[in-house]
C-alpha positions as CSV (number, residue, x, y, z in Angstrom):
1,M,-39.6,58.9,-15.6
2,R,-37.6,57.4,-12.7
3,E,-36.6,53.9,-12.7
4,G,-37.7,51.4,-9.9
5,I,-40.7,53.0,-8.8
6,H,-43.4,51.6,-11.0
7,P,-45.7,48.4,-10.0
8,E,-44.2,45.4,-12.5
9,Y,-47.3,45.6,-15.6
10,V,-48.1,41.7,-16.4
11,E,-49.8,39.7,-18.4
12,A,-53.0,39.0,-16.0
13,T,-56.0,36.7,-16.2
14,I,-59.1,37.3,-14.2
15,H,-61.5,34.5,-13.5
16,C,-65.7,35.2,-13.7
17,A,-67.3,32.8,-10.9
18,C,-69.6,32.1,-14.2
19,G,-66.5,30.8,-16.1
20,T,-65.7,33.1,-17.7
21,D,-61.1,33.6,-18.0
22,I,-60.5,36.6,-19.6
23,T,-56.7,37.4,-20.6
24,T,-55.5,41.2,-20.1
25,R,-52.5,42.9,-18.5
26,S,-52.5,44.9,-15.0
27,T,-49.7,45.0,-12.1
28,K,-52.0,41.7,-10.6
29,P,-51.4,38.1,-12.2
30,N,-54.8,36.7,-10.6
31,I,-58.0,38.5,-10.1
32,S,-61.5,36.9,-9.0
33,V,-64.3,38.7,-10.4
34,E,-68.1,37.6,-9.4
35,I,-69.5,38.7,-12.0
36,C,-68.5,39.5,-15.7
37,S,-69.4,41.0,-18.8
38,S,-70.5,38.0,-20.0
39,C,-73.1,37.1,-17.6
40,H,-73.9,40.2,-16.0
41,P,-77.8,41.3,-16.8
42,F,-77.1,45.1,-18.3
43,Y,-74.7,43.6,-21.1
44,T,-76.4,40.1,-21.8
45,G,-80.0,41.7,-22.3
46,K,-81.5,40.0,-19.3
47,Q,-82.2,42.7,-17.2
48,R,-86.0,43.9,-16.5
49,L,-86.9,47.2,-15.1
50,I,-89.7,46.9,-12.5
51,D,-92.4,49.4,-11.9
52,T,-92.4,49.2,-7.9
53,A,-95.9,49.7,-6.7
54,G,-97.1,51.6,-9.0
55,R,-93.8,55.0,-9.1
56,I,-94.4,55.8,-12.6
57,E,-97.8,56.2,-12.6
58,K,-98.0,58.1,-9.2
59,F,-95.1,60.6,-10.6
60,K,-97.3,61.3,-13.5
61,R,-100.6,62.0,-11.4
62,K,-98.7,64.3,-9.2
63,Y,-96.2,66.1,-12.2
64,G,-98.2,65.4,-15.0
65,K,-99.4,68.3,-17.0
66,K,-103.4,68.5,-16.9
67,D,-105.5,67.8,-20.1
68,A,-107.7,71.1,-21.0
């Protein structure tokens, strides 16, 4: 590899809005994020699947199998 063309790869700290600090390596020393794996609803299990306006029932009526 050629010398002097690659960015500096340093130890980085990621700061989340929830207060979590994660240490990793990156080309930037400090990174701020609004949401991380500690507070994201998908990863914490707090996510809910909401059926808005009966879309699932509407789909089943339109494309579902007819009873014999």
